[in-house]
C-alpha positions in Angstrom: -2.5 -7.9 -13.4 0.8 -6.1 -13.7 2.4 -5.0 -10.5 2.7 -1.2 -10.6 3.4 0.3 -7.1 4.0 3.8 -8.3 0.9 5.3 -6.6 -0.2 2.9 -3.8 -3.3 3.8 -1.9 -4.0 2.4 1.5 -7.5 2.8 2.7 -8.9 3.9 6.1 -12.6 3.7 6.6 -12.6 5.5 10.0 -15.4 8.0 10.2 -17.0 7.2 6.9 -20.2 5.5 6.1 -19.7 2.5 3.8 -21.3 4.3 0.9 -19.0 7.3 1.3 -16.0 5.0 1.8 -16.7 3.2 -1.4 -17.3 6.5 -3.2 -13.9 7.8 -2.1 -12.2 4.6 -3.2 -13.8 4.8 -6.7 -12.8 8.5 -6.9 -9.2 7.5 -6.1 -9.3 4.8 -8.8 -10.5 7.3 -11.3 -7.7 9.6 -10.2 -5.0 7.1 -11.1 -4.0 5.0 -8.1 -2.1 1.9 -9.4 -2.4 -0.4 -6.4 -5.0 -0.4 -3.6 -4.6 -2.0 -0.2 -7.7 -2.5 2.0 -6.6 -2.1 5.6 -9.1 -2.7 8.4 -7.8 -3.1 11.9 -11.1 -3.1 13.8 -13.7 -5.0 11.8 -14.8 -8.5 12.5 -13.8 -11.1 10.0 -17.2 -11.2 8.4 -17.4 -7.4 8.2 -13.9 -7.3 6.6 -14.9 -10.0 4.1 -18.1 -8.2 3.0 -16.3 -4.9 2.6 -13.4 -6.6 0.7 -15.9 -8.1 -1.8 -17.4 -4.7 -2.5 -14.0 -3.0 -2.9 -12.8 -5.8 -5.2 -15.7 -5.1 -7.6 -14.4 -1.6 -7.9 -10.7 -2.4 -8.3 -11.5 -5.0 -10.9 -13.5 -2.4 -12.8 -10.5 -0.2 -13.0 -7.9 -2.9 -13.5 -6.1 -2.2 -10.3 -4.8 -5.1 -8.1 -6.4 -5.3 -4.6 -4.1 -6.1 -1.7 -5.6 -7.2 1.6 -3.7 -6.0 4.7 -2.7 -8.8 7.2 -5.4 -11.2 6.4 -4.4 -14.1 4.2 -7.8 -15.8 4.8 -9.8 -12.7 3.5 -7.5 -12.4 0.5 -8.0 -16.0 -0.4 -11.7 -16.0 0.3 -12.4 -13.1 -2.2 -9.7 -14.0 -4.7 -7.8 -10.7 -4.1 -4.6 -10.2 -6.1 -2.5 -10.2 -3.1 -1.8 -9.6 0.6 0.5 -7.2 2.6 2.2 -8.6 5.7 3.8 -6.8 8.6 6.6 -7.9 10.8 4.2 -9.5 13.3 2.1 -11.3 10.6 2.4 -14.7 9.0 6.0 -15.2 7.7 6.3 -14.4 4.0 7.7 -17.8 3.0 4.7 -19.5 4.6 2.3 -17.1 3.0 3.9 -17.8 -0.4 3.6 -21.5 0.2 -0.1 -21.1 0.8 -0.9 -18.5 -1.9 1.4 -20.0 -4.6 3.7 -18.1 -7.1 1.1 -16.0 -8.8 -0.3 -13.8 -6.0 1.3 -10.6 -4.9 2.9 -10.5 -1.4 4.0 -7.2 0.0 6.0 -6.7 3.2 6.8 -4.0 5.6 10.5 -3.3 6.3 12.1 -0.7 8.4 15.7 -1.9 8.2 18.0 -3.4 5.6 18.1 -6.8 7.4 14.2 -6.9 7.4 14.2 -5.9 3.7 16.7 -8.7 2.8 14.8 -11.3 4.8 11.5 -10.3 3.1 13.0 -10.4 -0.3 14.7 -13.8 0.3 11.4 -15.2 1.6 9.6 -14.2 -1.6 8.1 -10.8 -1.1 7.2 -9.0 -4.4 7.6 -5.4 -3.0 8.4 -3.6 0.2 6.7 -0.7 2.0 9.3 1.3 4.0 8.6 3.9 6.6 7.2 5.9 8.3 9.0 8.7 6.6 6.9 11.2 8.5 4.6 10.8 11.6 1.1 9.6 10.5 -2.4 9.9 11.8 -3.4 6.3 11.0 -4.1 3.8 13.8 -1.1 1.7 13.1 2.0 1.9 15.3 4.7 3.9 13.5 8.4 4.0 13.8 10.1 6.7 11.8 12.5 5.6 9.1 15.2 8.0 7.8 15.6 8.7 4.1 19.1 7.3 4.4 17.7 4.0 5.5 15.2 4.1 2.7 18.0 4.7 0.2 20.0 1.8 1.7 17.0 -0.6 1.4 16.5 0.4 -2.3 20.2 -0.5 -2.9 20.0 -3.8 -1.0 17.0 -5.5 -2.8 16.0 -5.9 -6.4 12.3 -5.7 -5.8 10.2 -2.5 -5.8 10.5 -0.3 -2.7 7.8 2.1 -1.7 8.0 4.9 0.8 5.2 5.3 3.2 4.2 7.4 6.2 2.6 10.9 6.3 3.4 11.6 2.6 1.5 14.1 0.6 1.8 16.4 -2.4 3.6 19.1 -0.4 6.3 17.0 1.3 7.3 14.2 -1.1 10.2 16.2 -2.4 12.2 14.8 0.5 12.3 11.6 -1.5 14.0 13.2 -4.5 17.0 11.3 -5.7 16.1 8.0 -3.9 15.4 5.2 -6.3 12.0 4.2 -4.9 9.4 2.5 -7.1 6.6 4.6 -5.8 4.8 6.2 -2.8 2.1 4.8 -0.4 -0.5 7.3 0.9 -3.5 7.1 3.2 -4.7 10.5 4.5 -3.5 12.5 1.4 -6.3 10.8 -0.6 -8.6 9.4 2.1 -9.2 12.7 3.8 -9.1 14.9 0.8 -12.1 17.0 -0.1 -11.9 15.7 -3.6 -10.1 12.3 -3.6 -10.0 12.1 -7.4 -8.4 15.5 -7.8 -6.0 14.8 -4.8 -4.9 11.6 -6.4 -4.3 13.2 -9.8 -2.4 16.1 -8.3 -0.2 13.8 -6.1 0.6 11.6 -9.1 1.5 14.7 -11.2 3.8 16.0 -8.5 5.5 12.6 -8.0 6.1 12.4 -11.8 7.4 16.0 -11.8 9.9 15.1 -9.1 10.9 11.9 -11.0 9.7 9.7 -8.2 7.5 7.5 -10.4 
């Protein structure tokens, strides 16, 4: 599968039944997300594995790569297209050694040195932020748009902005050569996830971000 990070959807199952969670994911896929990351911080390994299998059925149906957050073992167990690693996770060069050259490895970077290290170790793309405060359960450190711009200039791999982004505030990214945007709540908590995805994509295209 081709790596297209232009509209990168990161899931959050908090507060949803599994049925509703999967329904929202499929709606987002119909709406046009290009990459999907399954992120589960509180599930047991077995729960995460079972959910990942179900999500993978959906992403394969729509031809969208599935990225597993943090967990190399889960990604390998279900044959996911890739994994996303944070600063406290397994080092990227070791993950690459385990996964081989054909899987997608994404990395979180908040500074130019972190971005350069991730690129040099074999990351395929970077998630940079948080641009705005977020409501997700991950710890967030705000990243300025100047730092985002500097990271884009420092590495030749796709750089995505992340953190509190939605249709109404992504104009702050105008003029920065990002490859795409990562969103969680803007889709996950939308009344109509398919429509929210389509509108977000249209706005990003209008601003020349993707």
